[in-house]
SEGUGU-549230 format. One record per residue (C-alpha): residue number from 0; residue in one letter; x, y, z. Coordinates in steps of 0.5 Angstrom, whole numbers, plus 2048, in hexadecimal, padded with zeros to 3 digits. Layout:
N
NUM, a, X, Y, Z
...
***
This chain:
323
0, m, 750, 74B, 7E3
1, p, 74F, 748, 7DB
2, e, 74B, 743, 7DA
3, v, 74E, 73B, 7D8
4, v, 74B, 738, 7D2
5, p, 74C, 730, 7D3
6, n, 752, 72F, 7CF
7, g, 757, 732, 7D4
8, s, 758, 739, 7D1
9, s, 757, 73F, 7D6
10, f, 752, 744, 7D0
11, t, 74C, 742, 7CD
12, e, 74E, 747, 7C7
13, f, 753, 74B, 7C3
14, l, 754, 752, 7C2
15, i, 758, 753, 7BA
16, l, 75C, 759, 7BA
17, g, 75C, 759, 7B3
18, f, 75E, 760, 7B0
19, s, 75F, 766, 7B3
20, p, 75D, 76C, 7AE
21, s, 75B, 773, 7AF
22, e, 754, 774, 7AF
23, k, 756, 778, 7A8
24, q, 758, 772, 7A6
25, k, 752, 76C, 7A8
26, v, 74E, 76F, 7A3
27, p, 752, 76E, 79D
28, l, 755, 767, 79F
29, f, 74F, 764, 7A1
30, l, 74D, 765, 799
31, l, 753, 764, 797
32, f, 752, 75D, 79A
33, l, 74B, 75C, 799
34, l, 74C, 75E, 791
35, i, 751, 758, 790
36, y, 74E, 754, 794
37, l, 748, 754, 790
38, f, 74D, 754, 789
39, t, 74F, 74E, 78C
40, v, 746, 74A, 78D
41, i, 744, 74D, 786
42, s, 74B, 74C, 782
43, n, 74A, 744, 785
44, t, 744, 743, 784
45, l, 743, 746, 77D
46, i, 749, 740, 77B
47, i, 744, 73B, 77F
48, a, 73F, 73E, 77B
49, l, 742, 73D, 774
50, i, 746, 737, 775
51, s, 73F, 733, 777
52, l, 73C, 737, 771
53, d, 740, 736, 76B
54, s, 741, 72F, 76A
55, n, 748, 730, 766
56, l, 74A, 731, 76D
57, h, 749, 72B, 770
58, k, 751, 72A, 770
59, p, 755, 727, 776
60, m, 758, 72C, 775
61, y, 753, 732, 777
62, f, 74F, 72C, 77B
63, f, 755, 72D, 77F
64, l, 754, 736, 77E
65, c, 74D, 734, 780
66, n, 750, 731, 787
67, f, 754, 737, 787
68, s, 750, 73C, 787
69, f, 74C, 739, 78C
70, l, 751, 738, 790
71, d, 754, 740, 78F
72, i, 74C, 741, 792
73, f, 74D, 73D, 798
74, f, 754, 73F, 79B
75, t, 753, 746, 799
76, s, 74B, 746, 79D
77, v, 74E, 743, 7A4
78, t, 752, 74A, 7A5
79, a, 74F, 74F, 7A1
80, p, 748, 750, 7A5
81, t, 74C, 750, 7AB
82, l, 751, 754, 7A9
83, l, 74C, 75A, 7A5
84, h, 747, 758, 7AC
85, m, 74E, 75B, 7B0
86, q, 74F, 760, 7AC
87, n, 748, 763, 7AC
88, s, 747, 762, 7B4
89, e, 749, 764, 7BA
90, a, 748, 75C, 7BD
91, k, 74E, 757, 7BB
92, r, 74C, 752, 7BF
93, i, 74B, 74B, 7BC
94, s, 749, 745, 7C1
95, f, 74E, 73F, 7C3
96, r, 74A, 73B, 7BE
97, a, 749, 73F, 7B9
98, c, 74F, 740, 7B9
99, m, 752, 739, 7B8
100, a, 74D, 738, 7B2
101, q, 750, 73E, 7AE
102, l, 758, 73B, 7B0
103, y, 755, 734, 7AE
104, l, 752, 737, 7A8
105, f, 758, 73B, 7A5
106, n, 75D, 736, 7A6
107, s, 758, 730, 7A3
108, f, 758, 735, 79D
109, g, 75F, 736, 79D
110, v, 760, 72E, 79C
111, m, 75C, 72E, 797
112, e, 760, 734, 792
113, y, 766, 730, 793
114, i, 761, 72A, 790
115, i, 75E, 72D, 78B
116, l, 764, 731, 787
117, t, 769, 729, 789
118, a, 762, 726, 784
119, m, 761, 72C, 77F
120, a, 76A, 72B, 77E
121, y, 769, 725, 77E
122, d, 763, 725, 778
123, r, 768, 72A, 775
124, y, 76D, 725, 775
125, q, 769, 71F, 770
126, a, 766, 725, 76C
127, i, 76D, 727, 76B
128, c, 772, 721, 76C
129, n, 76C, 71B, 76A
130, p, 768, 71F, 764
131, l, 765, 719, 761
132, v, 763, 713, 768
133, y, 761, 71B, 76B
134, h, 75A, 719, 76B
135, q, 75A, 713, 76D
136, n, 75F, 715, 772
137, m, 75B, 71A, 775
138, n, 754, 717, 774
139, r, 74E, 718, 779
140, n, 74F, 713, 77F
141, v, 757, 716, 77F
142, c, 755, 71E, 780
143, c, 74F, 71B, 784
144, i, 754, 718, 789
145, l, 75A, 71E, 789
146, a, 753, 723, 78A
147, a, 751, 71E, 790
148, l, 759, 71F, 792
149, q, 759, 725, 792
150, w, 752, 727, 796
151, g, 752, 721, 79B
152, g, 759, 722, 79D
153, g, 75A, 729, 79E
154, f, 754, 726, 7A4
155, i, 757, 722, 7A6
156, a, 75F, 723, 7A6
157, a, 75D, 72B, 7AA
158, l, 758, 726, 7AF
159, p, 75F, 724, 7B4
160, i, 762, 72B, 7B5
161, n, 75B, 72E, 7B7
162, i, 759, 729, 7BB
163, l, 760, 72A, 7C0
164, i, 760, 732, 7BE
165, s, 759, 732, 7C2
166, a, 75B, 72E, 7C8
167, l, 760, 733, 7C8
168, c, 760, 737, 7D0
169, y, 760, 73F, 7CE
170, c, 760, 742, 7D5
171, s, 766, 748, 7D3
172, s, 760, 74C, 7CE
173, n, 75B, 74C, 7C9
174, r, 75E, 751, 7C4
175, i, 75F, 74E, 7BE
176, n, 763, 752, 7BA
177, h, 761, 751, 7B2
178, f, 75A, 753, 7B0
179, f, 759, 74A, 7AF
180, c, 75A, 744, 7B4
181, d, 760, 743, 7B1
182, l, 764, 73D, 7B3
183, t, 76B, 741, 7B5
184, a, 767, 747, 7B9
185, l, 762, 741, 7BD
186, l, 76A, 73D, 7BF
187, t, 76D, 744, 7C1
188, l, 767, 744, 7C7
189, a, 768, 73D, 7C9
190, c, 76A, 73C, 7D0
191, n, 76C, 735, 7D0
192, d, 771, 731, 7CC
193, t, 770, 732, 7C5
194, s, 775, 72D, 7C1
195, a, 770, 727, 7C0
196, i, 76D, 72C, 7BB
197, e, 774, 72F, 7B7
198, f, 775, 728, 7B7
199, m, 76E, 727, 7B4
200, i, 76F, 72D, 7AF
201, f, 776, 72C, 7AE
202, a, 774, 725, 7AC
203, g, 76E, 726, 7A8
204, g, 773, 72B, 7A3
205, v, 776, 726, 7A2
206, l, 771, 722, 7A1
207, i, 76D, 726, 79C
208, v, 770, 72C, 79A
209, l, 777, 72A, 799
210, n, 774, 724, 795
211, c, 76F, 728, 791
212, f, 775, 72D, 790
213, l, 779, 728, 78D
214, l, 774, 723, 789
215, t, 772, 72B, 786
216, v, 779, 72C, 784
217, t, 77A, 725, 781
218, s, 775, 726, 77D
219, y, 778, 72D, 77A
220, g, 77E, 72A, 779
221, f, 77C, 725, 775
222, i, 777, 72B, 772
223, g, 77D, 72E, 770
224, f, 782, 729, 76D
225, a, 77C, 726, 768
226, i, 77A, 72E, 767
227, i, 782, 72F, 765
228, r, 782, 728, 760
229, i, 77D, 72C, 75C
230, s, 77F, 72D, 755
231, s, 77A, 734, 754
232, s, 77A, 73A, 757
233, k, 773, 73A, 756
234, g, 772, 734, 75A
235, r, 777, 735, 75F
236, f, 773, 73C, 761
237, k, 76C, 738, 760
238, a, 76E, 733, 765
239, f, 770, 737, 76A
240, s, 76A, 73D, 76A
241, t, 767, 737, 76B
242, c, 76A, 736, 772
243, a, 76C, 73E, 773
244, s, 766, 740, 777
245, h, 767, 73A, 77C
246, l, 76E, 73A, 77C
247, t, 76D, 742, 77E
248, v, 769, 740, 784
249, v, 76D, 73B, 787
250, i, 773, 740, 788
251, l, 76F, 746, 78A
252, f, 76B, 741, 790
253, y, 772, 73D, 791
254, t, 776, 744, 791
255, m, 771, 747, 796
256, i, 771, 740, 79B
257, t, 778, 741, 79B
258, c, 778, 748, 79D
259, l, 773, 746, 7A3
260, y, 776, 740, 7A5
261, m, 77C, 73E, 7A4
262, k, 77F, 742, 7A8
263, p, 784, 741, 7AE
264, s, 77F, 743, 7B4
265, s, 783, 748, 7B7
266, s, 782, 74C, 7B0
267, y, 77A, 74B, 7B1
268, s, 776, 751, 7B2
269, l, 76F, 751, 7B3
270, n, 76E, 758, 7B0
271, d, 772, 757, 7AA
272, g, 76E, 751, 7A9
273, k, 766, 754, 7AA
274, v, 769, 757, 7A4
275, l, 76C, 751, 7A0
276, s, 765, 74E, 7A2
277, v, 761, 753, 79E
278, f, 765, 751, 798
279, n, 765, 749, 799
280, v, 75D, 74A, 79B
281, q, 75A, 74F, 797
282, v, 75E, 751, 790
283, i, 761, 74B, 78E
284, p, 75A, 748, 78E
285, m, 758, 74E, 78B
286, l, 75E, 74D, 785
287, n, 75D, 746, 784
288, p, 756, 747, 77F
289, v, 75A, 74E, 77C
290, i, 760, 749, 77B
291, y, 75C, 743, 778
292, t, 758, 747, 773
293, l, 75C, 74D, 771
294, r, 75F, 749, 76B
295, n, 75A, 742, 76B
296, k, 757, 741, 764
297, d, 753, 73C, 766
298, i, 74F, 741, 76C
299, k, 750, 747, 767
300, e, 74C, 743, 762
301, a, 747, 740, 767
302, v, 745, 747, 76A
303, k, 744, 748, 762
304, i, 73F, 743, 761
305, i, 73B, 744, 768
306, s, 73A, 74C, 767
307, t, 739, 74A, 75F
308, m, 733, 745, 763
309, l, 730, 749, 768
310, n, 72F, 74F, 763
311, g, 72B, 74A, 75F
312, c, 727, 748, 764
313, r, 726, 750, 767
314, y, 724, 752, 760
315, n, 71F, 74B, 75F
316, l, 71C, 74E, 765
317, g, 71C, 756, 763
318, q, 719, 752, 75D
319, y, 714, 74E, 761
320, c, 712, 754, 765
321, l, 710, 758, 75F
322, l, 70B, 753, 75D
***
């Protein structure tokens, strides 16, 4: 008989089914996921280091980008180690408490993604629509408040759903048809009524996701009108280029969320959801640093400055050793 835990669940652990590749595919998939994860962590860490070291990048735009890079590292690190372990091991079990912790962190960082992207859209709105008072409107206090709202809001918003999920009874099966403890996969295993949780998820979607989406769209609506009113084509291109990277990330993010969650439950497939989730938690965090740095002159200039400084230090160290 399975051991009964205090929260009413009949299981003390879950079995993560993950992907089921052939023996020939296991190693290539493991290496692919490992390379994606390492690239995500290293590239975002480099962005954080560049922004921290170069005083020219101590601006609101790069302050939010630094927060976004931290968030991408945390977001992908919630699921990537589990995915790599499950992919390269036969031990695919996770304890109930570890599963709930993973779910909480995943939902928390997911909410933070909405908030930080909205804050970045607001920053671009102020930069393009109110350039004369931009530094007054986006001063240090405002930036810190928006960052605190991002980090604090995410951890608080995910708590009620996690409490309700952990109180459910999972008595029919402990097999999670996913590569991590995802909300949708867990709800399919619950034996008791999940209507309260589904209502909470819907309410959270309206209060957080929909509002963030509307605020982002509104910001870009004003930005679009401001760009149209610029007389010179060079000025319009320069204004658009300042928000092109963020707009690309926003489109990718909301497109992926729509494909994952904004569909009828009757047409939702957990197997398809696993593939889309890989793009959501692995591929997009990997692409974000590339999108933000590909055509960013400030970042490229910072790389040149830091490289010159490092070469100078290496030369001085060499000269010192010769002495």
